[in-house]
N, C-alpha and C positions, 0 to 999 in steps of 0.2 A: 379838207375836212368838212363833212356835212353838218349843217345846222340841225337842231332838233326839229324845226319845221320841215326841212327837206326830208329828213328821215321819216317823219310822220306821214308826209304826202306820199312818199314811196310805198310805205306800208298800206296806206289807203288804196292806192292804185293797184297794188299787188293782190288785194283780197279777191279770192275767187268769186265770191258773191256778196258784194258790199250792200246790195239792196236787202237781201235776207238778213244780213247781220244788222243793218240799220233798223229794219222792222223789229227785230228782236230787242234791240236797244231801246227804241221808242216805246215798245209795248211794256217793257219793264219800268220805264219812267212814268208812263201814263196808262196804267192797267185798265182803267174804266173807259177809255176812248175807243170809239168804233173803228173797226178795221179800215173802212173807207177813208176816214180822216187820217189815220196813220199812213195809209198807202200814198195819200197826197203829200204828206210830209216827207216820206221816203223818196218819192219822185224828185222833189225839189232839193232835198239835202244830200241824199246818198246816191241818187241815180243820175238823171240828166243834168242836175246842178253841178255835179263833179265833172262830168264830161264837158260842160260849158265852161267851167273854170279852167280846165286844162287847155281847151281850144283857145280861150282868150289869152292865157299865159304864153302859149305857143306863138300866137300872133304878135304879142309884145316882143318876144325874142326875135321873130322874123324881122321886125322893124329895126332891131339892132344889127342883125346880120347883113341886111340889105337896106341901104338908105332909100332905095326905090320902092320898098314895100311899105304900104300904109296899113294901119290896123283896121280891120274890117268892122264897120259899124254893126253889122249883123252879129258878129261874135260878141261884141260889147253888149248889145241889146239882149242876146240870149243869156249871157252870164247874169246881167242885172235882173232879168225876168225871173230867173230861179232864185236869186238872192231875195228879191222883193217878195215873191210868193212864200219863200221859207219864213221870212219875217212875219208875214200875215198869219200863216198857219201856226207858227210857234206861239204867237200871242193867244191863239184860241185853244191850244192843246190842254192847258190846265183847266180851262172852263169846260171843256168837253166832257170831263168826268164828273165834276162836282155838282153841276146844276141840272143834270138830266133827270134825276129822280124828282127834283122840284117841279120840273115841267110836267112830268107824268102825274104828279099830285094835283097840279092845277087843271090838267085835262080832266081828271076824274071829278074834281069839284065842279068844273063847268058842265060836264055831262049830268052830274047829279042834280044840278039846278036848272037843267034844260037849256043851257046856253050853248047850243050846237055850233053856232058860228064862231064863238070864242074858242071852243074846243078844237075846231078845224084850224083856226089861226095858230093855236099853240102847237098842234101837230105839225103844221107847216114849219114852224120855228124849230121844232125838234128835228125834223128831217134835215133842215139846213145845217144844223149843228153837227149832226151825224155824218153828213156828206162833206163837211168842211167847207161849205160854200157861203158862210156868213160874211157880211161886209166887215172887214177888220177895223180895229181902231185906227185913227189917223196917225201916221208916222211923221214925226217932226224932226 
């Protein structure tokens, strides 16, 4: 008898387009977040992240089937890479929607007071947020 987790994993892997489904799910959770940021999240969570998890689990099973088989460090790294990046982007998604209008207001104020360099810095910060490239909080 399959566990609930196995059934859910089978369902995930059987989805014809889990990336599109994932994008729709994240878009409904974070409606104000830029598409680029959502696509980054989808890549790590629903796309290559899933493939890396499956490859890692397959490698674990190979070590049980053949005592001569060692778990590939590359598979482990690839899996952890996607998990780590998902944790980074996940922490930024809620922020991506709520403070963008605040930054736009700050840019307007800086331009109105003639602080062009401050406006440029704020626009750079805005672009980083929209691209999903900000340095994430420290994970402990």
